[in-house]
BALOLO-697411 format. One line per 4 residues: their letters; for each residue x, y, z of N, C-alpha, C. Coordinates in steps of 0.1 Angstrom, whole numbers, plus 5000, padded with zeros to 4 digits. Example, Ala and Ser with C-alpha at 12.3 -4.5 7.8 and 13.67 -1.06 7.14 Angstrom:
BEGIN
AS> 5132 4943 5078 5123 4955 5078 5132 4967 5078 ~ 5128 4978 5071 5137 4989 5071 5129 5000 5079
//
This chain:
BEGIN
MGDM> 5061 3134 2035 5055 3145 2038 5044 3139 2043 ~ 5039 3149 2052 5022 3142 2055 5011 3154 2046 ~ 5002 3149 2050 4991 3152 2043 4990 3167 2043 ~ 4992 3176 2056 4994 3190 2060 5006 3199 2047
SDKF> 5018 3188 2047 5025 3200 2032 5019 3195 2021 ~ 5010 3186 2018 5002 3187 2003 4991 3198 2003 ~ 4983 3201 2022 4976 3211 2018 4982 3218 2015 ~ 4993 3223 2015 4999 3239 2016 5001 3237 2005
RHEN> 5010 3227 1998 5017 3230 1984 5003 3227 1975 ~ 4991 3223 1975 4979 3223 1971 4982 3239 1966 ~ 4976 3248 1976 4966 3261 1977 4974 3269 1974 ~ 4990 3266 1976 5002 3276 1968 5003 3273 1952
TTQS> 4996 3261 1948 5001 3260 1934 4990 3273 1925 ~ 4996 3280 1916 4989 3291 1903 4985 3287 1901 ~ 4989 3276 1886 4988 3273 1880 4981 3254 1877 ~ 4965 3254 1880 4962 3237 1878 4961 3236 1862
HHGN> 4962 3244 1853 4951 3238 1843 4965 3231 1833 ~ 4977 3237 1836 4994 3238 1833 4993 3238 1815 ~ 4979 3251 1810 4982 3249 1795 4974 3244 1792 ~ 4960 3237 1793 4954 3228 1787 4942 3242 1786
TPAA> 4943 3251 1776 4931 3261 1773 4929 3260 1762 ~ 4919 3264 1757 4921 3263 1741 4926 3276 1734 ~ 4931 3291 1742 4946 3294 1739 4957 3294 1730 ~ 4959 3281 1741 4976 3275 1747 4976 3261 1730
WTTV> 4959 3256 1729 4961 3247 1722 4963 3248 1703 ~ 4952 3265 1706 4956 3270 1689 4965 3277 1688 ~ 4969 3281 1697 4983 3291 1697 4997 3280 1690 ~ 4992 3263 1703 5008 3257 1692 4999 3251 1682
GILL> 4985 3249 1678 4983 3248 1665 4982 3250 1658 ~ 4980 3262 1655 4988 3272 1643 5005 3275 1647 ~ 5013 3273 1655 5030 3271 1653 5031 3256 1645 ~ 5027 3248 1647 5031 3234 1638 5029 3235 1623
AVSV> 5014 3242 1627 5014 3241 1608 5023 3253 1601 ~ 5028 3264 1608 5039 3272 1603 5051 3265 1602 ~ 5052 3256 1611 5066 3249 1611 5065 3238 1595 ~ 5060 3236 1597 5061 3224 1588 5057 3237 1568
VAGV> 5049 3239 1573 5053 3252 1556 5069 3258 1557 ~ 5075 3261 1566 5090 3265 1560 5092 3252 1565 ~ 5093 3238 1569 5097 3227 1570 5100 3227 1551 ~ 5089 3231 1548 5084 3225 1532 5091 3238 1524
AIVI> 5093 3250 1528 5099 3258 1517 5116 3255 1523 ~ 5116 3251 1531 5134 3247 1531 5132 3238 1523 ~ 5126 3227 1518 5126 3216 1510 5130 3223 1497 ~ 5120 3225 1490 5121 3235 1476 5127 3241 1472
GNWW> 5130 3254 1484 5140 3261 1482 5137 3275 1479 ~ 5125 3279 1487 5115 3290 1487 5118 3298 1498 ~ 5130 3306 1500 5136 3314 1510 5124 3322 1514 ~ 5124 3332 1507 5109 3343 1505 5097 3335 1519
LFFA> 5096 3322 1515 5088 3309 1523 5086 3312 1530 ~ 5090 3307 1531 5104 3300 1544 5106 3313 1557 ~ 5113 3329 1554 5112 3336 1564 5097 3341 1567 ~ 5090 3347 1555 5074 3345 1554 5066 3342 1564
SAVG> 5067 3322 1563 5066 3318 1575 5065 3316 1585 ~ 5081 3311 1589 5083 3315 1600 5082 3331 1610 ~ 5089 3346 1602 5081 3350 1613 5068 3353 1611 ~ 5064 3353 1606 5051 3363 1603 5042 3351 1608
GTLV> 5038 3336 1605 5038 3332 1609 5036 3328 1624 ~ 5048 3329 1626 5050 3330 1644 5044 3339 1650 ~ 5044 3350 1649 5039 3368 1652 5021 3368 1655 ~ 5016 3359 1639 5005 3357 1644 4997 3350 1645
ALLI> 5006 3339 1656 5003 3327 1662 4997 3330 1673 ~ 5011 3340 1678 5016 3349 1692 5005 3358 1696 ~ 4998 3361 1684 4989 3372 1687 4974 3367 1691 ~ 4971 3362 1678 4959 3353 1680 4956 3349 1697
GKIM> 4969 3339 1700 4966 3336 1716 4967 3340 1724 ~ 4977 3352 1723 4974 3363 1735 4957 3368 1735 ~ 4947 3377 1724 4939 3378 1719 4929 3367 1726 ~ 4931 3363 1721 4920 3344 1726 4919 3346 1744
HVMG> 4930 3351 1751 4933 3345 1762 4930 3362 1772 ~ 4933 3369 1772 4925 3382 1764 4908 3381 1764 ~ 4903 3375 1756 4890 3370 1763 4886 3362 1762 ~ 4892 3355 1774 4887 3349 1786 4889 3333 1778
LGGP> 4894 3329 1772 4894 3315 1767 4913 3311 1769 ~ 4921 3313 1779 4936 3313 1784 4923 3307 1796 ~ 4936 3305 1810 4938 3299 1816 4934 3313 1825 ~ 4928 3311 1840 4925 3318 1853 4940 3322 1857
RPPR> 4939 3336 1856 4952 3346 1862 4954 3339 1874 ~ 4968 3340 1883 4964 3333 1895 4965 3350 1898 ~ 4960 3344 1920 4960 3355 1926 4971 3364 1922 ~ 4976 3373 1931 4979 3378 1936 4981 3381 1951
HSPA> 4992 3374 1956 4990 3377 1971 4999 3390 1980 ~ 4998 3394 1993 5010 3400 1992 5014 3385 1999 ~ 5030 3396 2008 5041 3384 2015 5034 3381 2029 ~ 5024 3391 2034 5017 3387 2047 5007 3376 2040
EVQP> 4997 3372 2031 4987 3365 2033 4990 3349 2025 ~ 5006 3350 2022 5009 3334 2024 5010 3327 2029 ~ 5008 3321 2031 5003 3306 2048 5021 3297 2040 ~ 5030 3298 2055 5041 3293 2054 5033 3276 2053
IAGD> 5053 3271 2045 5048 3249 2047 5049 3251 2062 ~ 5040 3242 2068 5034 3234 2073 5055 3231 2081 ~ 5054 3239 2092 5065 3231 2101 5078 3241 2098 ~ 5077 3254 2091 5084 3262 2086 5083 3270 2097
TSEE> 5097 3271 2107 5086 3281 2117 5096 3298 2118 ~ 5112 3293 2103 5118 3305 2108 5113 3318 2105 ~ 5123 3329 2105 5114 3343 2103 5121 3342 2086 ~ 5130 3341 2081 5137 3338 2069 5128 3336 2056
SSTV> 5119 3321 2058 5114 3318 2051 5097 3328 2046 ~ 5100 3337 2052 5084 3339 2055 5086 3359 2042 ~ 5098 3358 2049 5103 3376 2041 5113 3374 2028 ~ 5100 3384 2017 5110 3384 2006 5112 3390 2005
S> 5131 3389 1993 5137 3398 1994 5142 3401 1980
//
């Protein structure tokens, strides 16, 4: 593959941060803590704590992550392109590749 295909591949990448954002790290950290609490609850045989932490803690973590994302601490939103704006990969001249089904 030449430089041209790499250029197009890089330009068409929608998420270059790969989840490396404060919102993602916070969500994963909370989920890790919830998993530890749920694991300890299983070991001591406290089933109500297990279900409360597993269900409630997961919902809280997801809610906090979404709030942080909306506040702008998540990754940048990928631009939405119409099919006419999308550039074909170098060397691809077929009409089928440029149409969206």
